[in-house]
C-alpha positions in Angstrom: -3.2 3.0 37.0 -6.4 2.9 35.5 -8.4 0.0 34.8 -10.1 -0.6 31.6 -13.5 -2.1 31.5 -14.3 -4.6 28.8 -16.7 -2.4 27.0 -13.7 0.3 26.6 -11.6 -2.6 25.6 -14.2 -3.6 22.8 -14.5 -0.4 21.5 -11.0 0.4 21.2 -10.6 -2.7 19.3 -13.2 -2.2 17.0 -11.9 1.1 16.0 -8.7 0.2 16.0 -9.8 -2.5 13.5 -11.9 0.1 11.4 -8.7 2.5 11.4 -6.3 -0.4 9.9 -8.9 -1.5 7.3 -9.3 2.2 5.9 -5.9 1.6 4.1 -6.8 -1.8 3.0 -9.2 -1.2 -0.1 -12.2 -2.5 1.9 -14.0 0.3 0.7 -12.7 0.7 -2.7 -14.5 -1.4 -5.7 -13.4 -1.9 -9.1 -11.8 -4.9 -10.7 -9.4 -2.8 -12.7 -7.9 -1.4 -9.4 -7.9 -4.7 -7.6 -6.0 -6.6 -10.8 -3.6 -3.4 -10.8 -2.7 -4.3 -7.2 -2.5 -8.2 -7.8 -0.4 -7.1 -10.5 2.4 -5.0 -8.8 2.3 -7.8 -5.8 3.1 -10.4 -8.2 5.9 -8.4 -10.0 7.4 -7.8 -6.7 7.1 -11.5 -5.9 8.9 -12.5 -8.9 11.4 -10.1 -9.0 12.0 -10.1 -5.3 12.1 -14.2 -5.1 13.0 -15.4 -8.5 12.5 -19.2 -7.4 8.6 -18.0 -7.1 8.3 -18.0 -11.3 9.1 -21.9 -10.9 6.6 -22.4 -8.3 4.0 -20.4 -10.2 4.8 -22.3 -13.4 4.3 -25.7 -11.7 0.8 -24.6 -9.8 -2.7 -24.8 -11.6 -3.7 -21.5 -10.2 -2.6 -18.9 -7.8 -4.6 -16.5 -5.1 -2.9 -13.3 -4.8 -3.9 -11.6 -2.1 -2.0 -8.2 -2.3 -2.8 -6.4 1.2 -4.1 -8.0 4.2 -4.5 -5.7 7.3 -4.6 -7.5 10.8 -5.1 -5.4 13.6 -5.6 -6.5 17.7 -5.9 -5.7 21.1 -7.0 -8.5 23.1 -9.6 -9.4 20.0 -8.5 -9.0 16.9 -9.1 -9.5 13.1 -7.6 -9.6 9.8 -9.3 -8.3 5.8 -7.9 -8.4 2.5 -9.4 -8.8 -1.0 -7.5 -10.1 -4.0 -7.7 -12.4 -7.4 -7.3 -16.0 -8.4 -5.4 -16.6 -11.3 -5.2 -19.4 -13.9 -2.2 -19.1 -16.3 -1.9 -15.4 -15.0 -5.7 -14.5 -16.0 -8.1 -13.6 -13.5 -11.0 -15.8 -12.7 -12.4 -14.6 -9.6 -12.2 -12.2 -6.9 -11.6 -13.1 -3.2 -12.0 -11.9 0.1 -9.9 -13.3 3.2 -10.9 -12.7 6.9 -9.9 -13.9 10.4 -11.0 -13.4 13.8 -8.9 -14.0 16.7 -8.6 -13.8 20.4 -5.7 -13.8 22.7 -2.7 -12.2 24.1 -1.9 -9.5 21.0 -1.8 -5.6 20.1 -0.8 -3.9 17.5 -1.3 -4.0 13.3 0.2 -5.3 10.7 -0.2 -5.5 6.6 1.2 -8.2 4.5 0.7 -9.8 1.4 0.3 -13.3 0.5 0.0 -16.2 -2.3 -1.5 -19.4 -2.3 -0.2 -21.6 -4.9 -2.7 -24.5 -6.0 -0.3 -27.4 -7.1 -3.4 -30.1 -8.0 -6.5 -29.5 -9.9 -8.4 -31.2 -7.1 -7.0 -28.7 -4.6 -8.1 -25.9 -6.9 -11.6 -27.5 -8.0 -12.4 -27.8 -4.2 -11.3 -24.0 -3.5 -13.7 -22.4 -6.1 -16.6 -24.8 -5.6 -16.4 -24.0 -1.4 -18.9 -21.4 0.0 -16.0 -20.4 2.3 -13.2 -22.0 2.2 -10.2 -22.5 5.3 -6.4 -23.3 4.5 -6.3 -26.7 5.9 -3.4 -29.1 7.5 -2.5 -30.3 4.0 -1.1 -27.0 2.7 2.5 -26.3 3.3 3.9 -23.0 4.3 6.8 -21.8 2.4 9.1 -18.6 3.5 11.6 -17.2 1.2 15.0 -16.7 2.7 16.6 -13.2 3.6 18.7 -13.7 0.3 15.1 -14.0 -1.9 15.3 -17.5 -2.4 12.5 -20.0 -2.1 13.8 -23.5 -0.6 14.5 -26.7 -3.1 11.8 -28.7 -1.0 9.2 -25.9 -1.4 9.5 -26.5 -5.6 9.3 -30.1 -5.2 6.6 -30.3 -2.1 4.0 -32.7 -2.9 1.2 -30.4 -0.9 -1.6 -29.5 -2.6 -1.5 -25.8 -1.4 1.8 -23.8 -1.0 1.3 -20.7 1.0 3.5 -17.6 0.9 3.4 -14.9 3.1 5.7 -11.9 2.5 6.0 -8.3 2.5 5.1 -7.9 6.4 5.3 -4.1 7.7 3.8 -3.3 11.1 3.9 -4.0 14.5 2.7 -7.6 15.3 5.2 -10.2 15.0 4.6 -12.6 12.4 1.8 -13.4 10.0 -0.5 -16.8 10.3 -2.8 -17.6 8.1 -4.7 -20.1 10.2 -8.2 -19.8 10.3 -8.1 -16.9 7.6 -11.9 -17.7 5.1 -12.0 -17.3 1.9 -14.7 -16.1 0.3 -15.7 -15.3 -3.5 -16.5 -11.4 -4.1 -17.7 -9.5 -6.6 -15.4 -6.4 -7.0 
């Protein structure tokens, strides 16, 4: 059995993150391309989970992140780009990034949406230099039948986070520690 040095471990982690990011649109620019991805993600979510249309109607704005790539081998990270929409009109573009350390190996991709349920939560998000999802957010998971729980629709949380479309080899997806920053596509 061979031992892996710290230097090799860091090099492998960096290479894995770089490869995982290649299919994520990190290098691609253009608002039209990002808006098309957001449209496709929104349509998928509203079709597959019909209850989200009620959630969207009750929200004051939605941050759509159509593709987030996460990879890790000891050290890990994730990155994605998306658009903030108010009344389904794009008003800003954002990048989401997170770093992690621990017992992890693999890669996955997923989409997520943040539904801002109060004007104050949306204003805090838009005015910050780097916003992180706080303890006042509620995580909603659609059931296998495609429904959003009634408790989600009646929640008083200022932000509701919905993670969906996971594909890959890391179990679960968490938005904890993810930092959102306004970008120019």
